[in-house]
N, C-alpha and C positions, 0 to 999 in steps of 0.2 A: 119541177126542180132540174136545172141541169146536171150533167153526171159531176161535171168538176166541183159544183157548190154540195154535192151529197158525198162526194169521198173528204171536201171539206170538213163537213160536219161529223162523219166518220173519225177523222183525225182528231177533232175536239174531244167526241164522246170519249176515246179511247184513253186521250192524253188526261180528261177529267179522273175518270175510274182509277188509273195507274196514279196520278198524284193522290188522290184520296186514298188508297192502299198504304203507299209509302209515308202519308201522314199519320196513321192511325198505328203502325207497325211500331214496336217496341226499338228504343234507340239501340244500335249496334256500331259496331266501327267504324268511324266516320267513312272511311277510304272506301271500304266495300259497298256502302250503301250508296254513294258517289257512284261508283262505277258502275253499279247496276242500274242507277236512275238514268245516268248517261246514256247507258247501252240500249234502254228501252225509250228513250225521250230524245231522241237525235235525229227525229225525222223519217221519210219514209213514205211510201205511197198508202199503206194501211189495208191492202187490197185485200189479207185475208179477214180481216174483222170488218170490212165492207161487205163481203159475201155473206159472212155471219148477219149483220144486220139486212141485206138485200134480202135472203133466203127467209129469216124468221117473221119479219115485218109481211112479206107476202104471205105467210101462212098462217098470221095473226097472232106470233106470240109477242108475250110481254116486253115492253122495250128494256125495262129493268134488266129482267133476265140474259138479255141480249149483250146489253153492256158487261156483263161479268164475262160472258161467254169471249166475246169480242177480244177483253184486255188476255183474257188467257190463253187465245191464241196467238196474241202479238207476241205476248212473254216467250211460246215456245218457239215463233219466228225469230225472234230479236237474240234467244239463247243460241242459236243456232249459227246466226251470222257472227257472234261471237267467236264461237270456237273454230268457224271455216276459216275466220281472217288471221288463226293465229299462226305464228311462223312453219309448225308442224305439220299445218294442212295447206292454204292457198297462200299464206307469207303474205297478204295485203296491208299497207298502211293506210289507205282511204276508202270510208264506207260513209255513203250520203253526203260527201263533200266534207265530212271531218274526219280527224283522224281514228283509226281504230282502237278500241278497248285498250288493247295493251300498249298501243304508241302512247297513247293518252294517259295510262297508269303503268302497268308492266304486265308480264305475262301472267305471273299467279294471281293478279289481281282481276285479268280478264277472264281466266279460268273458271276462280270462284263466282264471279257476277253472271256467268254464264250457267253455272249452276244455281245461283241463285232466280236467277228468271224462270229456271226451268220448274223448281219447287213452288215457285210463288203461283205458276199455272194450275198445279194442282191443287193448291191452296185455296184459291179462288172459287174452282170448280165444286170444291169439295164443301164451301161454308152452306151453311141451311138458310140460304137466305132465297132460294129459286121457287118459282110457284108451281113449275113443273114436279111431276109426282117424283118420289124418290129412284124407280124403277128407270127414269129416263135419264134423271140425274145419274146414275153408277154408267150407263150406256155412254154418256158421254164423257165419263173418264175413261171407259175402255176405248173409246173410239180413238181419244188422241195419243193414249199411250201407245196403240198401235199405228197410228198414222206419223207419230212422229220417233218411235223407238227402229227397232231392227226390221220389223217388216213393213218401215215406210223409209220418212226421212235420213234414218242413220244409216240404214241399210242402203239407200241410195247414195249417201256420202261416200260411204263405205266401198262400191262400186265404182263411185267417180274416180278415187283414190286410185285404184288398182287399174284404170283403166290410162292414167298419166302415162305420155311418152309411148302409147301405140295407138294405133287406129282401132277404131272399134265400128262392128257393124252397125248398120241403123237401127236392128233389132235391140241389139246391146246398149244403144242410146236410148232408144225409147224407155228402155227397161229401165236404167239410171234414173230418169227424170220423172217417168210415174212415181217414183218411189222417193227420189229428194226431193222434188218440186211439186209434183202432182198429190201426194198423197196428203199434203197438209192443207191443199186448197179445198180438197175431197171433203177433210176434216171440217173444215169449216163452213160449209156447206150442211154437213150432217149434222153438226151441234146447232147450227141455224133451225134445223129443221126438227130437233128434238125437243127445243125449246117450246113449239107450238105441239097442238092435240090433234089428235083423228087426222094424220096425213097420210094420203092412201099409197101402198107401195110401189104403185107405177109411179107416182109422183117421185117418190125416193128413186127409184132407178133412172127416170129421166134427167133428174139433178145429178146423180152421179155419172151418167153420160156426160152431161155439161161439162162437169168439173173436171173430168180426166180430158176434155178435149182442149181448153181453157189452159189446165195444167202443162201440159204440150207446148201448146201454142205461146204461152209465156215466154218459155224457154227457150224454144225458136227464136223468138224476138228478141230475146236478152243475147243471143249470138250474132242477130245481126245487126244488134246495136253495137255489140264488141268492135265490129269492123266498121261500121256506117255512125257510130256517134263520136263523141267527145267527152275527153277527161271530164272539164267541166259541168256537162249537162248530165252524165251518168252520174256524176258523183262519187266514181271510184275509177282506176287507172281505164282507159281504154285499151284494147288490144292485150288484155291481161290473160286472155284464154289461150293466144297464140303465142305468148312468150311463155306460160305454163306447160307448153304442148298439149291442150286439151283436145278431144276430140269434140267438134261441134257440127249444128246439121248443115251451113254453109261448106265447111269442109269436107263433108259427106256428099252434100246435093249441089254443091255450088249457090251462089249467093241468090241467082233468080230461084233454082229449085227450093232452096229453102223457104223465100217468098211465098212460092206457091203452095208449101206443106204448110205454112201459119193459115193461109188463105182457108186451105179445107180443113183444116181444124176446127177455124170459127164457123165454117159453114156446117158442119155437123154438130157442133155445141148449140147454134139457132135452130137447128132441124130438133135436138132432143127437147128445148123449151116447147116448141111447138105441140108436143105430147101431153103438157101442164095445162090444166085447167086456169088456173090462175093468172092474174097478169104478171108477166113475166118482161115487160117493156126493159126495168133496171138491169136486170141479168144479161139481156140482151145487148145494150147499150157499153155494160162491162165487157163484154166479148169482143165486140168490135174494138174498145179501146185498148185493149191488150196489144193487139197487132198495131194500132194505129201511133202510139206512143213513143216519145223520141226519149225516154229516160228509164 
């Protein structure tokens, strides 16, 4: 199966899981429910859920368990985008080719929608429908909380905001994106692995090395596309990093240097996969896609 088809399948499965959740939840204020569903259901590549499925299926996890984990991960990612887009942060009006949540609704509803998506993630993960042992379920909750909290995504966003309007070093930039982008990508792989049983420690270590590399490569490519891409393809304003005075890999390394950096990271990610006994072809294909994509 081609990678594009697999990504499409992931998008469909995640959409169905989210739709099922909203269909069975109690009625609440129509506007907040609409804003929340709008924010989780407005497209996107679904790379994080894809990593959940690719890792879990490679290791023999149950697909129904992976559905729940993939949806939870996407809820966290979507909530972070809703809040990142707010005027107090990145002040973006376009996300995935559509008006951002605070533009489509208002700032208050966007804040609440983001909050709701965060809590939905932990609600999904704590439901007693997993076939995995309870200890692994608890570890999933802890892993996702750390990856999305002050030790991960939120910490990275805080560092990113603090770095606005000043040139940071390469080490500082990598720290920002290891937390802001890499932590949740790593959690996607870790949670997919936790849905399986009897996974060797060496496999966990190799997968984390893979995740760290593709996480940074993803951000480097995003920075490149902010220069070489266009608003229509990107689904968000092209050149926004420059407009917002943000430090980027091309700014520090030059455009060619940034491209070389991305390729080196992917090479190391592929090398990490070679240490795993299972068939890692899907994860290898995704690694190449990350720096070949145009949006």
